[in-house]
Structure formats: structure tokens, C-alpha cells
C-alpha positions in Angstrom: 232.5 59.5 35.1 228.7 59.6 35.9 229.3 61.9 38.9 232.5 64.0 38.3 232.1 66.3 41.2 230.8 65.7 44.8 230.6 68.4 47.5 230.4 67.1 51.1 229.9 69.0 54.4 231.5 72.2 53.1 231.5 75.3 55.3 232.7 78.8 54.6 233.1 81.9 56.8 234.8 85.2 56.2 236.9 87.0 58.8 236.2 90.8 58.8 239.6 92.2 59.6 238.4 95.8 59.6 235.7 94.9 62.2 238.0 93.5 64.9 238.2 90.0 63.4 234.4 89.3 63.4 233.7 86.0 61.6 230.8 86.1 59.1 229.3 82.7 58.4 228.3 82.3 54.7 227.3 78.6 54.2 227.3 75.5 56.3 227.1 71.7 55.5 226.9 72.2 51.8 226.2 68.8 50.2 225.4 68.0 46.5 226.8 66.3 43.5 227.0 67.1 39.8 226.0 64.5 37.2 227.6 64.3 33.7 225.3 65.7 31.0 223.2 67.8 33.4 223.0 71.5 34.4 222.3 72.1 38.1 221.1 75.5 39.1 222.1 77.2 42.4 218.9 78.8 43.7 218.3 81.3 46.5 218.2 85.0 47.2 221.1 87.4 46.7 223.5 87.0 49.6 222.7 83.4 50.3 226.2 82.2 49.2 225.7 81.0 45.6 228.8 82.8 44.2 230.8 81.7 47.3 230.0 78.1 46.5 231.1 78.5 42.9 234.4 80.2 44.0 235.1 77.4 46.4 234.6 74.8 43.6 237.0 76.8 41.4 239.6 77.2 44.2 239.3 81.0 44.5 237.9 80.7 48.0 239.2 78.2 50.6 236.7 76.0 52.3 236.8 76.0 56.1 235.7 72.4 56.3 234.4 69.6 54.2 235.5 68.1 50.9 235.1 69.0 47.2 236.0 65.9 45.3 236.6 66.1 41.5 237.6 63.4 39.0 240.8 64.7 37.5 242.8 62.6 35.0 241.4 59.3 36.3 241.9 60.0 40.0 239.8 61.7 42.7 241.2 65.0 44.0 239.9 67.1 47.0 239.9 70.7 45.7 239.5 71.9 49.3 243.0 70.6 50.1 244.7 70.8 46.7 248.1 72.4 46.2 248.3 75.5 44.0 250.1 73.5 41.3 247.3 70.8 41.4 244.6 73.5 41.3 246.2 75.1 38.2 246.2 71.7 36.5 242.5 71.1 37.4 241.6 74.5 36.0 243.5 73.8 32.8 242.1 70.4 32.1 239.1 69.5 34.2 237.0 72.5 35.5 236.1 75.6 33.5 234.5 78.8 34.7 232.5 81.6 33.1 232.3 84.6 35.4 230.3 87.8 35.1 233.5 89.8 34.6 236.3 89.6 32.0 239.8 89.8 33.4 242.1 90.0 30.4 245.7 91.0 30.0 245.9 94.5 28.6 246.5 95.0 24.9 245.8 91.3 24.1 243.3 90.9 21.2 239.9 89.5 21.9 240.5 86.5 19.7 243.6 85.5 21.6 241.8 86.1 25.0 239.2 83.6 23.8 241.8 81.2 22.4 244.1 81.2 25.5 242.6 78.1 27.3 243.3 76.0 24.2 246.8 77.5 23.8 247.6 76.6 27.5 246.7 73.0 26.7 249.1 72.8 23.8 246.9 73.4 20.8 248.6 75.2 17.9 247.9 78.9 17.5 246.0 78.7 14.2 243.6 75.9 15.3 243.0 77.7 18.6 242.3 81.0 16.9 239.9 79.3 14.4 237.9 77.8 17.2 237.8 81.2 19.0 236.7 82.9 15.7 233.9 80.4 15.3 232.6 81.1 18.8 232.9 84.9 18.5 231.1 84.8 15.2 228.4 82.6 16.7 228.0 85.1 19.6 227.6 87.9 17.1 230.7 89.8 18.1 231.6 92.0 15.1 234.7 90.7 13.3 236.2 94.2 13.3 236.6 93.8 17.1 238.3 90.4 17.2 241.8 91.9 16.9 241.2 94.7 19.4 241.8 94.5 23.2 238.4 93.8 24.9 239.1 96.3 27.7 237.7 98.9 25.3 234.5 96.9 24.6 231.0 97.4 26.0 229.9 95.2 28.9 227.9 92.9 26.6 230.8 92.6 24.1 233.2 91.7 26.9 230.8 89.1 28.2 230.6 87.5 24.7 234.5 87.2 24.8 234.2 85.8 28.3 231.6 83.2 27.1 233.7 82.2 24.1 236.7 81.7 26.4 234.7 79.6 28.8 233.0 77.4 26.2 236.0 76.8 24.0 237.5 73.8 25.8 236.1 70.4 26.5 236.4 70.5 30.3 234.2 67.8 31.9 232.9 70.3 34.5 231.8 73.9 33.8 230.8 76.5 36.3 228.6 79.4 35.1 228.2 82.6 37.1 225.5 84.7 35.4 226.8 84.0 31.9 223.8 85.9 30.3 223.7 88.9 32.6 224.8 91.5 30.0 223.4 89.9 26.9 220.5 90.8 24.6 217.8 88.2 23.8 219.5 86.9 20.6 222.8 86.2 22.4 221.0 84.7 25.4 219.5 82.2 22.9 223.0 81.4 21.7 224.3 80.8 25.2 221.3 78.5 25.9 222.2 76.5 22.8 225.9 76.3 23.8 224.8 75.0 27.3 222.6 72.4 25.8 225.4 71.3 23.5 227.7 70.9 26.4 225.0 68.8 28.2 224.7 66.6 25.1 228.5 66.1 25.2 228.3 64.9 28.8 229.6 68.0 30.6 228.5 68.5 34.2 227.5 72.1 34.8 226.6 74.2 37.8 225.2 77.7 37.3 223.8 80.9 38.7 221.1 82.3 36.5 219.0 85.3 37.6 217.2 85.3 34.2 214.3 82.9 34.8 213.9 82.2 31.1 217.5 81.0 30.9 217.2 79.1 34.1 214.1 77.2 32.9 215.6 76.5 29.5 218.8 74.9 30.7 218.3 73.8 34.3 217.8 70.1 35.1 217.8 70.4 38.9 217.8 73.2 41.4 220.1 73.2 44.5 218.4 75.4 47.1 221.3 77.3 48.8 219.0 78.5 51.6 219.2 74.9 52.9 222.9 75.6 53.6 222.3 78.7 55.7 224.4 78.7 58.9 222.6 77.7 62.0 221.1 80.6 63.7 221.0 82.7 60.5 217.7 83.4 58.8 217.5 81.9 55.3 
């Protein structure tokens, strides 16, 4: 589908329960769409709501209003009102996510952490592990670490496992939250290449990149989040 994800009039607020229920507006009237084969960049200063937008698209945060329409298995689904079962299916098959932080099950080897998205889709273990091994090698993670739990790794090593896990599938939509934040220059170049390969394959991507070199290398369009600042709040 040329436009696999459309965001319309989305609003998000947080209720501060420790401050007598004060409601903190984050973004208002968020409107944009993602095109297949393009990488859109969320632009704006820290605290402007970029990560909150990504988390609403992935279903981690509930939207207060509006629609988040995604093409899922040939039909249009509103993520803002999807059931938990539907949201799990969307994450498995349609929308991927690379966060800044690796949340892995303790004692599970890195190669199986990276392979898990393929295993959850029914691919046999050996093929899934081979694909994970290919990505871990490409991301320069030493082979001696592949069969160790990533909880013991450095931040940069954990992020490489995270990236392999996020890029291993063929999800038509991919969300990227600072994927290069803990990486050295050589591995940033690998991630840039992986993003460009996804674009060539027709994947629609939305990312947050504080690294200007990465942003300029992969971004096709910038979505200025300051335009979604709640009324009465300074951008």
C-alpha cells in the first residue's frame, strides 16, 4: 500500500496522579502519513512529544482522541481503538519498533533475542538463528557474545542486539527511536545502510534521530512536532 499508516487529529495528555490529578498536555491535533519506501523524521526539541508519538503508534500509549490507521493484512485498523489481541498481531506482522533500550528475558542468549520476532511468526529455529547471526555479524557484535545473555553487555553491544532484533523481519512499517544513540561511527554506517535497504524494499519508516549526520543520510521528510504543541503551550 502506498500509504500504510495515517495519523489524524491525535491528542495525548498525561494525568499526574501524584500532583492531585493535574493533566499535562503533550501533543494536540497530530496529523501526518507515512509513505512506503520513505523514512520520515520526527523533528523538534527534547520534550516536544516525539517519543510519545512513536509510543502511541506502537500502542504503548493510548491516544486521547483521533485515529491511527494502519494497513494490516489487507484491512485498515485503528490502532487508537484496537483490542490488545489485535495490537499484538499488528506488532507481530505489520509494525516493528527499535527502541533505545533492550528489554530481554534474563538468561536468553543474544542470538535468540535477535531471532525471536521470526520465531514468533513461525520460522524454524535454524533459519531464524542464521538470519540473526548474519545481522549480528554485520553489526560487528563479536561471535563470542552471541550465546551469552545481553544483560551483561555494554550499552553499545545491547543496542546492536536491539537493532538486529528490529531489522530482522519484513514488517511494512518500522519505528526507530534513536537507533544509533550508543553506537560508534562504523556501526552508525551499518545502521544507515540497513535503513536504506528497508527503504528500497518499500518499508515505511518513522524515526527520531538526534545524530544530525544520520538524520540527513536517511531522512526523506521532516515532521515538525512543534506544530502539534497544545494550544496555549509554548513550542
